[in-house]
Every structure is written in C-alpha cells, then in structure tokens.
All heavy atoms as an XYZ file, in Angstrom:
704
protein
N      90.922    109.406    118.956
C      91.939    108.583    119.565
C      92.328    107.446    118.637
O      93.551    107.191    118.482
C      91.339    108.035    120.877
C      92.145    106.876    121.473
S      93.369    107.277    122.670
C      92.436    107.319    124.168
N      91.388    106.773    117.986
C      91.739    105.690    117.120
C      92.573    106.207    115.897
O      93.489    105.540    115.505
C      90.478    104.968    116.593
C      89.688    104.329    117.664
C      88.643    105.233    118.288
O      88.482    106.378    117.895
N      87.944    104.737    119.286
N      92.162    107.369    115.351
C      92.904    107.906    114.192
C      94.332    108.200    114.562
O      95.262    107.869    113.814
C      92.174    109.124    113.686
N      94.583    108.852    115.711
C      95.920    109.176    116.111
C      96.739    107.925    116.428
O      97.959    107.866    116.214
C      95.880    110.119    117.329
C      95.340    111.508    117.011
C      96.170    112.304    116.001
O      97.367    112.006    115.855
O      95.585    113.211    115.370
N      96.108    106.886    116.908
C      96.806    105.611    117.156
C      97.311    105.027    115.874
O      98.445    104.494    115.863
C      95.887    104.642    117.889
O      95.524    105.149    119.163
N      96.550    105.083    114.829
C      97.035    104.544    113.554
C      98.257    105.315    113.085
O      99.267    104.727    112.662
C      95.907    104.590    112.481
C      94.905    103.480    112.787
C      96.506    104.373    111.073
C      93.734    103.443    111.829
N      98.237    106.625    113.206
C      99.408    107.452    112.830
C     100.617    107.033    113.688
O     101.731    106.899    113.192
C      99.125    108.966    113.015
C     100.369    109.804    112.770
C      98.020    109.409    112.017
N     100.368    106.803    114.981
C     101.465    106.370    115.863
C     102.101    105.077    115.483
O     103.296    104.923    115.445
N     101.244    104.133    115.133
C     101.770    102.787    114.689
C     102.543    102.896    113.396
O     103.657    102.335    113.266
C     100.629    101.774    114.515
C     100.024    101.276    115.805
C      98.660    101.256    115.977
C     100.837    100.851    116.848
C      98.088    100.775    117.156
C     100.309    100.389    118.029
C      98.913    100.350    118.164
N     102.054    103.668    112.429
C     102.764    103.853    111.163
C     104.088    104.597    111.423
O     105.107    104.255    110.825
C     101.897    104.623    110.148
C     100.585    103.847    109.848
C     102.660    104.959    108.879
C     100.754    102.528    109.152
N     104.053    105.549    112.322
C     105.292    106.294    112.645
C     106.335    105.360    113.251
O     107.501    105.387    112.870
C     104.945    107.460    113.625
C     106.085    108.341    113.882
O     106.730    108.794    112.937
N     106.412    108.551    115.138
N     105.916    104.507    114.183
C     106.850    103.571    114.797
C     107.391    102.595    113.778
O     108.566    102.188    113.864
C     106.193    102.855    115.955
C     106.079    103.693    117.214
C     107.408    104.239    117.668
O     108.372    103.484    117.878
O     107.518    105.454    117.845
N     106.596    102.159    112.841
C     107.054    101.265    111.775
C     108.230    101.921    110.997
O     109.178    101.271    110.697
C     105.919    100.875    110.844
N     108.090    103.194    110.747
C     109.145    103.907    110.038
C     110.426    104.069    110.848
O     111.498    104.102    110.326
N     110.268    104.133    112.181
C     111.444    104.272    113.041
C     112.103    102.960    113.341
O     113.275    102.938    113.792
C     111.004    104.887    114.379
C     110.598    106.362    114.274
C     110.212    106.853    115.655
C     109.892    108.301    115.665
N     109.535    108.745    117.037
N     111.393    101.862    113.188
C     111.915    100.516    113.553
C     111.779     99.562    112.404
O     110.913     98.651    112.448
C     111.131    100.020    114.777
C     111.256    100.891    115.953
O     112.344    100.963    116.553
N     110.208    101.626    116.324
N     112.595     99.701    111.366
C     112.469     98.840    110.168
C     112.466     97.344    110.502
O     111.751     96.587    109.901
C     113.644     99.222    109.320
C     114.049    100.572    109.765
C     113.692    100.662    111.207
N     113.279     96.950    111.467
C     113.334     95.524    111.824
C     112.073     95.019    112.465
O     111.753     93.824    112.378
N     111.350     95.870    113.117
C     110.103     95.469    113.746
C     108.876     96.086    113.129
O     107.803     96.113    113.714
N     109.033     96.634    111.946
C     107.959     97.370    111.291
C     106.682     96.541    111.104
O     105.578     97.075    111.228
C     108.391     97.931    109.961
N     106.849     95.267    110.831
C     105.693     94.449    110.516
C     104.674     94.418    111.662
O     103.464     94.507    111.454
C     106.116     92.988    110.210
C     105.003     92.109    109.774
C     105.416     90.706    109.402
O     106.636     90.481    109.188
O     104.540     89.840    109.328
N     105.121     94.332    112.877
C     104.193     94.305    114.050
C     103.427     95.630    114.166
O     102.257     95.637    114.527
C     104.890     93.962    115.321
C     105.804     95.009    115.893
C     106.423     94.554    117.196
C     107.390     95.600    117.699
N     108.051     95.161    118.913
N     104.069     96.744    113.813
C     103.385     98.020    113.864
C     102.367     98.182    112.716
O     101.269     98.703    112.905
C     104.361     99.166    113.866
C     105.230     99.199    115.088
C     106.565     98.944    115.062
C     104.649     99.545    116.341
C     107.371     98.934    116.223
C     105.451     99.591    117.486
C     106.783     99.264    117.417
O     107.515     99.290    118.549
N     102.724     97.711    111.542
C     101.784     97.730    110.443
C     100.583     96.814    110.757
O      99.426     97.164    110.418
C     102.460     97.302    109.147
C     103.378     98.328    108.518
C     104.634     97.976    108.120
C     102.995     99.661    108.406
C     105.491     98.911    107.586
C     103.847    100.610    107.901
C     105.117    100.212    107.453
O     105.961    101.159    106.946
N     100.821     95.682    111.335
C      99.724     94.774    111.698
C      98.794     95.443    112.722
O      97.588     95.334    112.639
C     100.258     93.484    112.231
C     100.732     92.527    111.186
C     101.170     91.194    111.788
C     101.660     90.287    110.678
N     102.066     88.980    111.201
N      99.406     96.118    113.723
C      98.594     96.813    114.698
C      97.718     97.869    114.070
O      96.554     98.009    114.396
C      99.498     97.374    115.806
N      98.340     98.640    113.174
C      97.595     99.700    112.460
C      96.475     99.080    111.680
O      95.325     99.583    111.611
C      98.524    100.512    111.565
N      96.734     97.970    110.989
C      95.706     97.272    110.200
C      94.566     96.752    111.057
O      93.412     96.872    110.664
N      94.911     96.171    112.200
C      93.845     95.664    113.101
C      93.003     96.830    113.630
O      91.786     96.686    113.699
C      94.490     94.908    114.270
C      95.005     93.559    113.891
C      95.597     92.866    115.110
C      96.166     91.538    114.696
N      96.757     90.826    115.884
N      93.621     97.923    113.957
C      92.873     99.070    114.414
C      91.970     99.619    113.323
O      90.812    100.008    113.560
C      93.837    100.166    114.958
C      93.187    101.399    115.568
C      92.128    101.046    116.622
C      94.233    102.274    116.166
N      92.486     99.666    112.094
C      91.667    100.134    110.956
C      90.480     99.199    110.797
O      89.350     99.690    110.498
C      92.517    100.231    109.679
C      91.704    100.647    108.481
C      91.544     99.991    107.347
C      90.914    101.827    108.363
N      90.695    100.695    106.501
C      90.369    101.836    107.101
C      90.691    102.968    109.203
C      89.542    102.851    106.620
C      89.899    103.959    108.716
C      89.317    103.917    107.464
N      90.642     97.916    110.930
C      89.516     96.977    110.799
C      88.465     97.244    111.924
O      87.275     97.244    111.650
C      89.978     95.561    110.876
C      90.748     95.104    109.620
C      89.935     95.279    108.356
O      88.720     94.931    108.312
O      90.525     95.787    107.361
N      88.931     97.523    113.094
C      88.025     97.866    114.226
C      87.245     99.144    113.907
O      86.045     99.202    114.090
C      88.828     98.051    115.520
C      87.995     98.473    116.677
C      87.288     97.537    117.418
C      87.867     99.808    117.030
C      86.480     97.946    118.511
C      87.063    100.219    118.079
C      86.366     99.301    118.806
O      85.586     99.684    119.862
N      87.972    100.153    113.405
C      87.311    101.430    113.060
C      86.222    101.199    111.995
O      85.122    101.650    112.119
C      88.350    102.440    112.581
C      89.232    102.906    113.732
C      87.674    103.653    111.891
C      90.484    103.695    113.286
N      86.549    100.438    110.945
C      85.603    100.209    109.860
C      84.402     99.421    110.376
O      83.282     99.632    109.945
C      86.261     99.441    108.728
C      87.262    100.255    107.943
C      87.698     99.641    106.669
C      88.301     98.246    106.864
N      88.808     97.622    105.617
N      84.624     98.471    111.306
C      83.546     97.651    111.813
C      82.649     98.348    112.863
O      81.424     98.257    112.779
C      84.131     96.344    112.422
O      84.913     95.706    111.428
C      83.022     95.415    112.927
N      83.268     99.099    113.759
C      82.520     99.639    114.915
C      82.411    101.150    115.006
O      81.467    101.647    115.592
C      83.153     99.111    116.193
C      83.160     97.633    116.320
C      84.339     96.909    116.139
C      82.003     96.908    116.573
C      84.362     95.529    116.250
C      81.996     95.546    116.653
C      83.223     94.837    116.501
O      83.202     93.478    116.571
N      83.353    101.863    114.454
C      83.422    103.301    114.715
C      82.819    104.138    113.566
O      82.196    105.141    113.793
C      84.868    103.775    115.011
C      85.448    103.021    116.213
C      84.940    105.255    115.242
C      84.742    103.256    117.510
N      82.983    103.687    112.345
C      82.442    104.446    111.229
C      80.910    104.345    111.194
O      80.376    103.233    111.229
C      83.039    103.962    109.859
C      84.530    104.329    109.802
C      82.301    104.578    108.701
C      85.238    103.853    108.562
N      80.278    105.454    111.145
C      78.817    105.517    111.053
C      78.471    105.164    109.611
O      78.858    105.836    108.675
C      78.373    106.943    111.419
C      76.830    107.063    111.438
O      76.137    106.124    111.053
O      76.360    108.154    111.841
N      77.700    104.112    109.440
C      77.375    103.590    108.120
C      76.333    104.387    107.357
O      76.051    104.126    106.187
C      76.919    102.120    108.213
C      77.848    101.227    108.994
C      79.055    100.776    108.211
C      79.836     99.685    108.798
N      80.584     99.955    110.007
N      75.732    105.415    107.990
C      74.713    106.180    107.314
C      75.380    107.010    106.215
O      76.502    107.495    106.414
C      74.015    107.132    108.312
C      73.200    106.401    109.342
C      72.599    107.339    110.322
N      73.634    107.983    111.105
C      73.443    108.839    112.076
N      72.225    109.179    112.442
N      74.446    109.358    112.750
N      74.733    107.141    105.113
C      75.293    107.867    103.972
C      75.631    109.304    104.341
O      74.868    110.027    104.981
C      74.312    107.889    102.787
C      74.921    108.443    101.529
C      73.990    108.338    100.348
O      73.192    107.409    100.283
O      74.135    109.146     99.425
N      76.830    109.735    103.993
C      77.294    111.093    104.232
C      77.706    111.344    105.661
O      77.980    112.501    106.062
N      77.833    110.301    106.453
C      78.158    110.509    107.863
C      79.681    110.416    108.078
O      80.479    110.506    107.127
C      77.410    109.484    108.742
O      77.510    109.892    110.098
N      80.068    110.216    109.287
C      81.485    110.297    109.730
C      81.730    109.176    110.702
O      81.031    108.216    110.739
C      81.647    111.683    110.407
C      82.814    112.524    109.879
C      84.086    112.046    110.498
O      84.224    111.876    111.677
O      85.010    111.886    109.699
N      82.755    109.342    111.554
C      83.012    108.388    112.616
C      82.337    108.811    113.891
O      82.245    109.992    114.172
C      84.502    108.326    112.881
C      85.404    107.937    111.746
C      85.037    107.728    110.438
C      86.794    107.650    111.846
N      86.156    107.369    109.710
C      87.220    107.318    110.522
C      87.696    107.688    112.874
C      88.544    107.004    110.272
C      89.007    107.338    112.627
C      89.421    107.021    111.331
N      81.954    107.810    114.681
C      81.479    108.113    116.017
C      82.719    108.461    116.842
O      83.833    108.011    116.610
C      80.789    106.881    116.648
C      79.519    106.464    115.933
C      79.423    105.229    115.348
C      78.440    107.313    115.824
C      78.303    104.840    114.696
C      77.295    106.957    115.187
C      77.208    105.701    114.612
N      82.506    109.205    117.947
C      83.607    109.499    118.847
C      84.102    108.196    119.453
O      85.305    107.949    119.552
C      83.130    110.396    119.957
C      83.261    111.812    119.639
C      82.363    112.625    119.037
C      84.387    112.656    119.947
N      82.813    113.906    118.939
C      84.081    113.930    119.461
C      85.632    112.432    120.505
C      84.958    115.001    119.608
C      86.503    113.486    120.648
C      86.168    114.739    120.170
N      83.150    107.370    119.909
C      83.480    106.116    120.500
C      82.203    105.310    120.604
O      81.104    105.833    120.350
C      84.063    106.325    121.921
O      83.162    106.924    122.753
N      82.329    104.041    120.961
C      81.213    103.189    121.187
C      81.390    102.466    122.521
O      82.502    102.292    123.000
C      81.006    102.156    120.040
C      80.645    102.849    118.737
C      82.214    101.271    119.858
N      80.270    102.066    123.139
C      80.378    101.343    124.401
C      80.619     99.868    124.107
O      80.756     99.437    122.932
C      79.161    101.583    125.270
C      77.835    101.055    124.663
O      77.890    100.200    123.759
O      76.778    101.532    125.145
N      80.686     99.062    125.151
C      80.957     97.607    125.005
C      79.923     96.913    124.119
O      80.240     95.866    123.507
C      81.025     96.958    126.356
N      78.708     97.460    124.045
C      77.678     96.841    123.205
C      77.650     97.407    121.759
O      76.760     97.064    120.968
C      76.303     97.056    123.853
C      76.199     96.336    125.177
O      76.721     95.204    125.284
O      75.587     96.891    126.113
N      78.579     98.343    121.461
C      78.619     98.917    120.118
C      77.745    100.124    119.897
O      77.572    100.588    118.776
N      77.158    100.666    121.004
C      76.307    101.840    120.905
C      77.165    103.092    120.899
O      78.032    103.225    121.771
C      75.316    101.871    122.080
C      74.427    100.667    122.093
O      73.827    100.302    121.071
N      74.373    100.001    123.208
N      76.936    104.004    119.976
C      77.737    105.247    119.952
C      77.513    106.125    121.169
O      76.409    106.151    121.722
C      77.286    105.968    118.659
C      76.010    105.350    118.272
C      75.942    103.962    118.888
N      78.556    106.846    121.553
C      78.417    107.789    122.651
C      77.550    108.984    122.233
O      77.291    109.197    121.059
C      79.780    108.216    123.154
S      80.664    109.284    121.958
N      77.162    109.760    123.194
C      76.290    110.903    122.987
C      77.068    112.190    122.651
O      76.958    113.183    123.335
C      75.433    111.133    124.186
C      74.512    110.002    124.527
C      73.351    109.868    123.553
O      72.891    110.866    123.004
O      72.970    108.706    123.286
N      77.899    112.157    121.647
C      78.620    113.332    121.202
C      78.270    113.605    119.749
O      77.878    112.686    119.027
C      80.132    113.143    121.337
C      80.623    113.144    122.779
C      82.114    113.168    122.798
C      82.641    113.297    124.187
N      84.084    113.533    124.237
N      78.445    114.842    119.265
C      78.149    115.124    117.858
C      79.034    114.285    116.930
O      80.187    113.983    117.243
C      78.425    116.605    117.725
C      78.861    117.120    119.019
C      78.946    115.971    119.978
N      78.525    113.955    115.775
C      79.281    113.211    114.760
C      80.495    114.045    114.311
O      81.583    113.531    114.176
C      78.390    112.814    113.573
C      77.368    111.775    113.990
C      79.238    112.268    112.435
C      77.904    110.374    114.251
N      80.270    115.313    114.043
C      81.330    116.189    113.559
C      81.484    117.387    114.469
O      80.507    117.986    114.883
C      81.013    116.701    112.112
C      82.082    117.641    111.615
C      80.885    115.466    111.169
N      82.714    117.718    114.772
C      83.079    118.942    115.458
C      84.487    119.310    115.065
O      85.200    118.492    114.500
C      82.841    118.802    116.982
C      83.707    117.797    117.655
C      85.004    118.407    118.161
O      85.043    119.559    118.629
O      86.015    117.707    118.025
N      84.949    120.501    115.308
C      86.211    120.964    114.719
C      87.461    120.136    114.984
O      88.297    120.055    114.103
C      86.367    122.369    115.365
C      84.997    122.811    115.680
C      84.240    121.548    116.063
N      87.582    119.517    116.107
C      88.836    118.775    116.406
C      88.766    117.333    115.934
O      89.805    116.740    115.596
C      89.186    118.830    117.881
C      89.867    120.114    118.227
C      89.311    121.153    118.904
C      91.183    120.525    117.845
N      90.189    122.175    118.982
C      91.370    121.820    118.342
C      92.225    119.883    117.172
C      92.549    122.511    118.166
C      93.412    120.604    117.011
C      93.536    121.890    117.524
N      87.622    116.730    115.897
C      87.562    115.334    115.558
C      87.650    115.121    114.050
O      88.571    114.483    113.580
C      86.242    114.720    116.090
C      86.125    113.216    115.829
C      84.868    112.750    116.434
C      84.028    111.901    115.550
N      83.776    112.218    114.203
N      86.693    115.607    113.328
C      86.621    115.297    111.900
C      87.763    115.921    111.076
O      88.602    115.251    110.531
C      85.273    115.650    111.353
S      85.141    115.467    109.546
N      87.781    117.254    110.964
C      88.783    117.838    110.095
C      90.208    117.645    110.579
O      91.133    117.538    109.783
C      88.424    119.300    109.969
C      87.469    119.541    111.105
C      86.915    118.261    111.521
N      90.405    117.645    111.883
C      91.778    117.517    112.381
C      92.209    116.065    112.532
O      93.043    115.563    111.728
C      91.991    118.235    113.704
C      93.450    118.201    114.131
C      94.377    118.955    113.483
C      93.835    117.287    115.107
C      95.736    118.876    113.834
C      95.177    117.189    115.461
C      96.091    117.975    114.812
O      97.409    117.846    115.156
N      91.692    115.322    113.460
C      92.223    114.008    113.781
C      91.960    112.999    112.642
O      92.908    112.303    112.195
C      91.667    113.478    115.076
C      92.106    114.242    116.257
N      93.418    114.206    116.711
C      91.480    115.097    117.102
C      93.557    114.979    117.735
N      92.369    115.549    117.992
N      90.762    112.878    112.193
C      90.467    111.927    111.129
C      91.112    112.285    109.808
O      91.673    111.447    109.128
C      88.915    111.750    111.006
C      88.293    111.230    112.246
O      88.912    110.950    113.244
N      86.972    111.116    112.203
N      91.026    113.574    109.473
C      91.642    114.030    108.236
C      93.169    113.899    108.285
O      93.814    113.445    107.319
N      93.765    114.243    109.437
C      95.213    114.107    109.596
C      95.656    112.688    109.456
O      96.704    112.360    108.832
C      95.604    114.650    110.957
C      97.064    114.525    111.283
C      97.356    115.101    112.655
N      98.787    114.925    112.971
C      99.334    113.896    113.542
N      98.564    112.854    113.854
N     100.623    113.837    113.790
N      94.890    111.717    109.991
C      95.252    110.325    109.886
C      95.302    109.926    108.426
O      96.280    109.307    107.981
C      94.230    109.421    110.617
C      94.656    107.984    110.534
S      93.336    106.744    110.356
C      92.591    107.199    108.812
N      94.302    110.265    107.666
C      94.281    109.899    106.245
C      95.483    110.503    105.480
O      96.172    109.814    104.728
C      93.017    110.352    105.603
S      91.529    109.511    106.233
N      95.761    111.791    105.705
C      96.873    112.432    105.071
C      98.228    111.862    105.456
O      99.057    111.509    104.650
C      96.842    113.980    105.347
C      95.629    114.578    104.638
C      98.142    114.654    104.900
C      95.315    115.966    105.091
N      98.376    111.588    106.774
C      99.636    111.037    107.275
C      99.907    109.632    106.790
O     101.023    109.273    106.429
C      99.698    111.099    108.779
C      99.872    112.495    109.349
C     101.225    113.081    108.996
O     102.266    112.359    109.001
O     101.243    114.290    108.692
N      98.852    108.803    106.717
C      99.057    107.455    106.278
C      99.441    107.454    104.772
O     100.416    106.785    104.383
C      97.804    106.572    106.498
C      97.868    105.242    105.785
C      97.597    106.341    108.019
N      98.765    108.256    103.983
C      99.128    108.346    102.570
C     100.551    108.835    102.412
O     101.340    108.262    101.661
C      98.119    109.234    101.811
C      96.749    108.573    101.760
C      98.636    109.593    100.429
C      95.623    109.497    101.291
N     100.870    109.895    103.113
C     102.220    110.491    102.981
C     103.307    109.545    103.423
O     104.295    109.333    102.757
C     102.287    111.762    103.849
C     103.598    112.472    103.724
C     103.605    113.761    104.504
N     103.575    113.527    105.977
C     104.655    113.306    106.756
N     105.849    113.285    106.169
N     104.567    113.130    108.023
N     103.126    108.842    104.550
C     104.143    107.953    105.053
C     104.277    106.678    104.243
O     105.366    106.161    104.081
C     103.863    107.649    106.517
C     104.075    108.851    107.409
C     103.454    108.617    108.789
N     103.409    109.877    109.491
C     104.250    110.163    110.509
N     105.213    109.344    110.831
N     104.127    111.310    111.124
N     103.160    106.220    103.745
C     103.207    104.961    102.962
C     103.854    105.167    101.595
O     104.425    104.271    101.017
C     101.807    104.334    102.790
C     101.164    103.912    104.115
S     102.249    102.856    105.153
C     102.343    101.407    104.186
N     103.823    106.417    101.091
C     104.525    106.719     99.829
C     106.031    106.601     99.990
O     106.767    106.429     99.044
C     104.158    108.101     99.338
C     102.787    108.168     98.690
C     102.556    109.559     98.150
C     101.218    109.658     97.459
N     100.969    110.981     96.905
N     106.495    106.764    101.259
C     107.943    106.716    101.513
C     108.508    105.284    101.456
O     109.702    105.108    101.378
C     108.215    107.312    102.899
C     107.903    108.780    103.029
C     108.039    109.258    104.477
O     108.346    108.453    105.383
N     107.782    110.540    104.647
N     107.603    104.286    101.545
C     108.097    102.889    101.638
C     107.876    102.137    100.361
O     107.141    102.234     99.588
C     107.390    102.176    102.803
C     107.617    102.938    104.060
C     106.602    103.694    104.668
C     108.854    102.863    104.707
C     106.810    104.388    105.829
C     109.070    103.550    105.881
C     108.053    104.325    106.434
O     108.254    105.001    107.618
C-alpha cells in the first residue's frame, strides 16, 4: 500500500505541474515513514506488510509474490523512470 501510494503521488505531480510540489512533499514524507517504520532493518530483509500503532510488524511473511517483486519493485522502477522525465 505504501509503495503504490508513492507512485500515485509522483504520478499526480506529473499531471499537475502547478501543484507538483505538494505531491512530491507527500511522496517524500511517505518515504520517510517507510524508512523509519516499515523497512525491516535486519540485513538482507525487506519491508514489513504493515505495523501497528506501537510499531510492531503484522504477522505476514516478509516476502511473497505480490508484495516484494511487484509492489515494492514497481515503486522503485516507477519513481526512477518518472523522475528522469523532470
């Protein structure tokens, strides 16, 4: 969910040049949240699916076919691709 939200914010920035700054800021804030709370800091790990209000990860596998290779990988590729356009 967080990865797709970043893609959405970057996409909206491209569609709304006059208001792009607010979308880039939202994407940046979400990326900071992901780095702080969602990325599993253990070496060689991935992102947690989600965390609860206390920061504890949910009881889902770290990697599975739709989360890691699709959503998280897609976000990285899309951000790089879209940012090269600007």
